[in-house]
C-alpha positions in Angstrom: 0.0 0.0 0.0 1.3 3.4 -1.0 1.2 6.3 1.5 1.4 9.9 0.4 3.8 12.3 2.2 3.1 16.0 2.6 5.7 18.5 3.6 9.4 18.5 4.4 10.2 18.7 0.6 8.5 15.3 0.1 5.1 16.5 -1.1 3.5 14.3 -3.7 0.6 15.6 -5.7 -2.2 13.0 -6.0 -5.8 13.3 -7.1 -8.7 13.6 -4.7 -10.1 10.2 -5.9 -7.0 8.5 -4.3 -6.3 10.6 -1.2 -9.5 12.6 -0.6 -10.1 16.3 -1.4 -8.8 17.5 2.0 -5.4 15.8 1.5 -5.2 16.7 -2.2 -5.7 20.4 -1.4 -3.2 20.1 1.5 -0.6 18.9 -0.9 -1.2 21.8 -3.2 -0.9 24.3 -0.3 2.4 22.7 0.7 3.6 22.9 -2.9 2.8 26.6 -2.9 5.2 27.0 0.0 2.4 27.8 2.5 3.1 26.8 6.2 1.6 23.2 6.4 2.5 20.8 9.2 4.0 17.6 7.9 1.5 14.8 7.2 1.0 11.5 5.5 -2.2 10.0 4.0 -3.6 6.5 4.0 -5.6 6.1 0.7 -9.3 5.8 0.1 -9.0 2.3 -1.3 -8.2 1.0 2.1 -11.5 2.3 3.6 -13.7 -0.5 2.2 -11.3 -3.2 3.4 -11.1 -1.7 6.9 -14.9 -1.2 7.2 -15.6 -4.8 6.0 -13.0 -6.3 8.3 -11.0 -8.0 5.6 -8.1 -10.0 6.9 -5.3 -8.1 5.1 -6.7 -4.7 6.0 -5.3 -4.6 9.6 -1.8 -5.4 8.4 -1.9 -2.8 5.6 -3.1 -0.3 8.2 -0.3 -1.1 10.6 2.3 -1.0 7.8 1.1 2.3 6.5 1.1 3.9 9.9 4.6 2.6 10.7 6.0 4.0 7.5 4.2 7.3 7.9 5.3 7.7 11.5 8.9 7.3 10.5 8.5 10.1 7.9 6.8 12.4 10.5 9.6 11.8 13.1 12.2 12.5 10.5 10.4 15.7 9.3 9.8 17.1 12.8 12.8 15.8 14.8 10.3 14.5 17.4 9.4 10.9 18.4 5.9 9.5 18.8 5.0 9.2 22.5 8.5 10.2 23.6 9.4 11.4 27.1 11.6 14.3 25.9 10.6 15.5 22.4 7.1 14.0 21.9 5.3 14.0 18.6 1.5 14.3 18.8 -0.7 13.9 15.7 -4.2 14.6 14.5 -6.1 11.8 12.6 -8.5 13.3 10.1 -10.9 12.1 7.4 -11.3 13.1 3.8 -13.5 11.9 1.0 -13.1 12.8 -2.7 -15.9 15.4 -2.2 -16.2 17.6 0.8 -18.4 16.3 3.6 -18.0 19.0 6.3 -18.2 17.7 9.8 -19.8 14.4 8.8 -16.8 12.2 9.3 -14.6 11.9 12.4 -11.4 13.5 13.6 -9.2 12.6 16.6 -6.8 15.2 18.0 -3.7 14.9 20.2 -3.2 11.2 19.4 0.0 9.9 21.1 -0.6 11.9 24.3 0.4 9.3 26.8 1.5 10.2 30.3 5.1 9.9 29.0 4.3 12.4 26.3 2.7 14.7 28.8 6.0 14.8 30.7 7.9 15.2 27.5 5.8 18.2 26.5 6.4 19.8 29.9 10.2 19.2 29.4 10.2 20.5 25.8 7.9 23.6 26.3 8.0 24.4 30.0 4.2 24.6 29.9 2.4 22.2 32.2 -0.9 23.8 31.3 -0.4 23.1 27.6 0.6 19.5 28.3 -2.3 18.6 30.6 -4.8 20.4 28.3 -3.6 18.2 25.5 -4.0 15.1 27.6 -7.6 15.9 28.7 -8.5 16.9 25.1 -7.1 13.6 23.9 -9.2 11.6 26.4 -12.3 13.5 25.4 -11.7 13.1 21.6 -10.7 9.5 21.8 -13.4 8.6 24.3 -16.2 10.1 22.2 -14.9 9.2 18.7 -13.1 5.9 19.1 -14.8 4.4 22.1 -18.3 5.8 21.3 -18.8 7.2 24.8 -21.4 9.7 25.6 -19.7 13.2 25.7 -22.1 14.4 28.5 -20.0 13.0 31.4 -16.9 14.6 30.1 -18.7 18.0 29.8 -20.1 17.5 33.3 -16.6 17.0 34.7 -15.4 20.2 33.0 -18.4 22.2 34.2 -17.9 20.9 37.8 -14.3 21.9 37.8 -14.9 25.3 36.3 -17.5 26.0 39.0 -15.3 24.7 41.8 -12.4 26.9 40.6 -14.6 29.9 40.3 -13.6 30.7 36.7 -15.7 31.5 33.6 -14.7 28.6 31.4 -12.1 25.8 30.8 -9.8 28.3 29.1 -9.2 29.9 32.6 -8.2 26.7 34.3 -4.6 26.5 35.3 -2.2 23.6 34.7 -2.8 22.0 38.1 -6.6 22.1 37.6 -6.2 20.6 34.2 -4.0 17.8 35.6 -6.9 17.0 38.0 -9.4 17.2 35.1 -7.3 14.7 33.0 -7.2 12.3 36.0 -11.0 12.6 36.4 -11.6 12.0 32.7 -9.2 9.1 32.7 -11.5 7.4 35.2 -14.3 7.6 32.7 -12.4 5.6 30.1 -10.2 3.2 32.1 -12.6 0.3 32.0 -12.5 0.6 28.1 -8.7 1.3 28.0 -7.6 -2.1 26.6 -4.0 -1.1 26.8 -4.1 2.1 24.7 -4.0 4.7 27.5 -0.2 4.7 27.5 0.5 3.0 24.2 0.8 5.7 21.5 0.9 3.3 18.6 -2.2 1.5 19.8 -3.9 4.9 20.1 -3.0 5.8 16.5 -4.1 2.5 15.0 -7.5 2.7 16.9 -8.0 6.3 15.8 -7.3 5.6 12.2 -9.6 2.6 12.2 -12.4 4.8 13.8 -12.0 7.5 11.2 -12.4 4.9 8.4 -15.4 3.4 10.2 -17.0 6.9 10.4 -17.8 6.5 6.7 -20.7 4.3 7.7 -22.1 6.6 10.4 -25.8 7.6 10.3 -25.0 11.3 9.8 -22.5 10.6 7.0 -24.9 8.3 5.1 -27.8 10.9 5.5 -25.5 13.6 4.2 -24.4 11.6 1.2 -28.0 10.8 0.4 -29.1 14.5 0.7 -26.2 15.7 -1.5 -26.4 12.8 -4.0 -22.8 11.6 -3.2 -23.6 7.9 -3.0 -21.1 7.1 -5.7 -18.2 8.1 -3.4 -16.0 5.1 -2.4 -14.9 6.0 1.1 -12.6 8.3 3.1 -8.9 8.6 3.2 -7.1 9.1 6.6 -4.6 11.9 7.0 -2.2 11.8 10.0 -0.6 15.2 10.6 1.8 16.6 13.1 -0.1 18.6 15.8 0.5 22.3 16.1 -0.9 23.8 19.3 -3.4 26.6 19.2 -4.1 25.9 22.9 -0.8 27.3 24.2 -2.1 30.6 25.5 -3.4 33.9 24.2 -0.8 34.2 21.4 -2.2 31.0 19.9 -5.6 29.9 18.7 -7.6 28.0 16.1 -9.9 29.3 13.4 -11.7 29.1 10.1 -11.8 31.8 7.4 -13.6 32.4 4.1 -12.0 34.4 1.3 -15.4 36.0 0.7 -18.7 36.1 2.6 -20.4 32.8 1.8 -23.8 34.0 2.8 -24.0 37.2 0.6 -21.0 36.8 -1.7 -19.5 40.1 -0.7 -15.8 40.3 -1.5 -14.5 40.5 2.0 -12.8 37.9 4.1 -14.8 36.3 7.0 -12.6 35.1 9.8 -13.5 33.3 13.1 -10.8 32.6 15.6 -11.0 31.2 19.2 -7.9 32.1 21.2 -6.1 29.4 23.2 -8.1 26.7 21.5 -7.8 23.7 19.1 -9.6 23.3 15.8 -12.6 21.3 16.9 -13.5 24.1 19.3 -14.4 26.2 16.3 -15.8 23.8 13.7 -17.9 21.8 16.1 -20.0 24.9 16.9 -19.5 24.4 20.6 -17.8 27.7 21.2 -18.5 31.3 20.1 -15.4 33.0 18.6 -13.5 35.8 20.2 -14.2 39.3 19.1 -12.2 41.1 16.4 -10.8 43.5 19.0 -9.6 40.7 21.2 -7.9 39.0 18.2 -6.3 42.3 17.1 -4.8 42.8 20.6 -3.5 39.3 20.9 -2.4 38.6 17.3 -2.1 42.0 15.5 -0.5 40.7 12.3 -2.5 37.5 11.7 -5.5 39.1 9.9 -3.2 40.7 7.3 -1.1 37.5 6.9 -4.2 35.3 6.6 -5.7 37.8 4.1 -2.7 37.4 1.8 -2.9 33.6 2.1 -6.6 33.7 1.2 -5.9 35.8 -1.9 -3.2 33.3 -3.0 -5.5 30.4 -2.5 -8.4 32.0 -4.5 -6.0 32.5 -7.4 -4.6 29.0 -7.2 -8.0 27.3 -7.0 -10.1 29.8 -9.0 -12.9 29.8 -6.3 -13.8 31.1 -2.9 -11.9 29.2 -0.2 -12.9 27.9 3.2 -9.8 27.3 5.3 -9.0 25.9 8.7 -5.9 27.3 10.4 -4.0 27.2 13.7 -1.8 29.9 15.2 0.9 28.6 17.5 2.8 31.2 19.5 2.0 33.8 16.8 3.0 31.6 13.8 0.3 30.8 11.2 -0.2 27.2 10.1 -2.6 26.1 7.4 -4.5 22.9 8.0 -7.1 22.7 5.2 -8.6 24.5 2.3 -11.7 23.7 0.2 -14.2 25.4 -2.1 -16.6 27.2 0.2 -20.2 26.1 0.6 -22.4 29.1 -0.2 -26.0 30.2 -0.4 -27.6 30.3 -3.9 -27.6 34.2 -3.9 -24.0 34.2 -2.8 -23.2 31.7 -5.6 -24.6 34.1 -8.2 -22.7 37.2 -6.9 -19.4 35.2 -6.5 -19.7 33.7 -10.1 -20.2 37.2 -11.5 -17.3 38.7 -9.5 -14.9 35.9 -10.4 -15.6 36.4 -14.1 -15.1 40.2 -13.8 -11.8 39.6 -11.9 -10.6 37.2 -14.7 -10.3 34.2 -12.3 -12.8 32.0 -14.3 -14.4 32.1 -17.7 -18.1 32.6 -18.3 -18.8 29.0 -19.3 -17.1 27.8 -16.1 -19.3 30.3 -14.1 -22.4 28.9 -15.8 -21.4 25.4 -15.1 -21.0 26.3 -11.4 -24.5 27.8 -11.4 -26.2 24.9 -13.3 -27.6 23.3 -10.1 -29.4 26.5 -9.1 -32.9 27.3 -10.3 -32.0 30.8 -11.3 -35.5 31.4 -12.8 -37.0 31.2 -9.3 -34.2 32.9 -7.3 -35.5 35.6 -5.0 -34.4 37.6 -2.1 -36.8 37.7 0.9 -36.9 40.6 3.3 -39.0 41.5 6.3 -41.6 44.1 6.2 -41.7 46.5 9.2 -40.5 43.7 11.5 -40.0 46.0 14.5 -37.6 45.3 17.4 -36.1 41.8 17.5 -36.8 39.6 20.5 -33.2 38.4 20.5 -30.1 38.5 18.4 -27.2 36.2 17.6 -24.6 35.9 14.8 -25.8 35.8 11.2 -24.4 32.6 9.8 -26.5 32.0 6.7 -28.5 34.7 5.1 -32.2 34.9 4.3 -35.5 34.9 6.1 -36.9 31.9 7.8 -40.5 31.7 9.2 -41.8 28.6 10.8 -42.9 26.7 13.9 -40.4 26.0 16.7 -38.8 22.5 17.0 -36.1 21.6 19.4 -34.6 18.4 17.9 -34.5 16.6 14.6 -37.4 14.3 15.4 -39.7 17.2 16.3 -38.7 19.0 13.2 -39.5 16.0 11.0 -42.8 15.5 12.8 -43.9 19.1 12.1 -42.6 19.0 8.5 -44.6 15.8 7.8 -47.7 17.6 9.0 -47.1 20.3 6.3 -45.7 23.0 8.6 -42.6 25.1 8.0 -40.1 24.6 10.8 -37.4 26.6 12.7 -35.0 24.2 14.4 -33.6 25.6 17.7 -30.6 23.8 19.2 -28.0 24.3 21.9 -25.2 24.1 19.3 -24.7 23.5 15.6 -24.1 19.8 15.6 -23.8 18.0 12.3 -25.7 15.1 14.0 -28.8 17.3 13.3 -28.4 17.1 9.5 -31.8 15.3 9.2 -33.4 18.2 11.0 -31.6 20.8 8.9 -33.0 19.1 5.7 -36.6 19.7 6.7 -36.2 23.1 8.5 -36.9 26.5 7.0 -34.2 28.0 9.4 -31.9 27.2 12.2 -31.0 28.9 15.5 -28.3 27.9 18.0 -27.3 29.1 21.5 -23.6 28.9 20.8 -21.4 28.4 17.7 -19.7 30.2 14.9 -20.4 31.4 11.4 -17.7 29.0 10.3 -18.8 25.9 12.2 -19.4 22.7 10.1 -23.1 22.9 10.6 -23.3 26.5 9.5 -21.6 25.4 6.3 -24.2 22.8 5.8 -27.0 25.3 6.4 -25.5 27.6 3.7 -25.1 24.7 1.3 -28.8 23.8 1.8 -29.8 27.5 1.5 -31.2 27.6 5.0 -31.1 30.9 7.0 -29.1 30.3 10.2 -28.4 32.3 13.4 -25.8 31.1 15.8 -24.4 32.3 19.1 -27.7 33.5 20.5 -26.8 33.7 24.2 -30.4 34.4 25.2 -31.5 30.9 23.9 -31.8 28.1 26.4 -33.1 24.8 24.8 -34.8 22.1 26.8 -35.3 19.4 24.1 -36.7 16.8 26.5 -39.5 19.2 27.5 -40.0 20.5 24.0 -39.5 24.1 24.9 -36.9 26.8 25.1 -36.3 30.1 26.8 -35.7 33.1 24.6 -34.8 35.9 26.9 -37.8 36.2 29.2 -40.1 34.3 26.8 -40.9 30.6 26.9 -41.2 29.0 23.4 -43.1 25.7 23.1 -43.0 23.3 20.2 -45.2 24.6 17.4 -44.9 28.3 18.3 -44.3 30.6 15.4 -40.9 32.3 15.1 -39.1 34.4 12.4 -35.3 34.7 11.8 -33.3 37.1 9.7 -30.1 35.2 8.9 -28.0 38.2 7.7 -28.3 40.4 10.7 -28.7 37.4 13.1 -32.1 38.7 14.4 -34.9 36.7 15.9 -38.6 37.6 16.2 -41.5 36.0 17.9 -44.5 35.2 15.7 -45.0 35.0 12.0 -43.7 38.2 10.4 -44.7 39.6 7.0 -42.1 39.2 4.2 -41.6 40.5 0.7 -39.7 39.1 -2.3 -37.5 40.7 -4.9 -35.4 39.3 -7.7 -31.8 40.2 -8.3 -32.6 41.4 -11.8 -29.3 42.9 -12.7 -27.3 39.8 -11.8 -29.8 37.5 -13.6 -29.6 39.7 -16.7 -25.9 39.5 -16.8 -26.0 35.7 -16.5 -28.6 35.6 -19.4 -26.2 37.6 -21.5 -23.5 35.1 -20.8 -25.8 32.3 -21.9 -26.5 33.9 -25.2 -22.8 34.8 -25.8 -21.1 31.6 -24.8 -23.1 28.4 -24.7 -26.4 28.5 -26.6 -28.4 25.5 -25.7 -25.8 23.3 -24.0 -27.0 21.4 -21.0 -25.0 23.3 -18.4 -26.9 26.4 -19.3 -30.3 24.9 -18.6 -30.7 26.7 -15.3 -29.9 30.2 -16.7 -32.8 32.6 -16.9 -34.3 33.2 -20.3 
């Protein structure tokens, strides 16, 4: 079995059909000279063998991991699970087509107790080391062992309360050491030798990422997006860079243009002192632009330059994941950004005007959109909103409140429009997204995986509404001082992030100027070819 190496002057360009779109794009970023942590990729073709449990698959997996680890150790000068210069890795998925948040990731793999002490020796930062240990236990426990994340969250909440701090970012190293010991007790009866065996951790994590191809949410997403022809996922193993090392570090997601409106401005979400899953999972609300500017004054400019280069390289709007480690920017992923239909139209027109793509390519990208029925909906005299959050996907949504996917499907089957209200933007709710007219969450970011899916589906979405308290079991939620019950009417404005009680009046307009320009392209470039069928006449 052939593994693909990335970084350290060993980058090998391979197609997405072999190594997944995520890894293929990672190799292109490395080839451009962008800062990419070294990585290696186990191919898509191994996925079916691992999932079906074929006899030779386990040996091929072990051989590939052994060969890849040797490369990473050589490239980084670190050793996997070492007591002095430990190498920690992330284990990530990647199909030939992007499936944001639908497949699994395991971070901080290799963080044995020996590695914790090695990190302390190498960095002088006990807090960083113990934070990595507890994050590993949480990630491995939930993803590999299939444990309920609620007990882990409860241990964190109890310690935060006992220490009298606002959140886990304010826990010191000694408290995090106690948290790691407490969380270890949650997994010890399932340990099976892996707790202090870095190689066993890696093999189990890689197998779990391959197995996530068959998860319920992944299968539902492929069905919704007509991706049933995909053959599986690759597994990318990458040297960890640490965004959780203090306020000069962080993890984030950025878009080279606004994926909700198409406006030509970068959209950047960053959580300081965090790792990547903190942002894309939707479980944390990003730090403010002012806080980021104070902590990392040069990052916005540096990241803006990278986004411009990537747009020109790929000829499309990019959605990137990145980490900042002690002020240094590292690029972890880039892909074509999911966007709303109205953003797709504006972006296509702007890219043609900027000379990045030709008109026939723009028409091909718009072929799946029903341009003839494209409208922009706005509120008529809506008045003062009941609550506000962060606008994550534009448009107006009017419907009856539901608090979980089952409730949303039940209302939708009765012919009612639905607004799905959730504590966070979990991709496990993809079935509820599919039937909803809009989505609201209490926490989360514009750049979380679930917000990306909402935009792709053209669903208005408001995240980070701190006034929202969802009680799914009781089928109700608090919105400020108001109690919402299942079936109550609610209206959301996904651009401004505003929420209104009741069923508000709306009006519709058509983007006539943009549609006229696309119609002109059709007559100029492609006549009656099939890819022009969606263009307005």
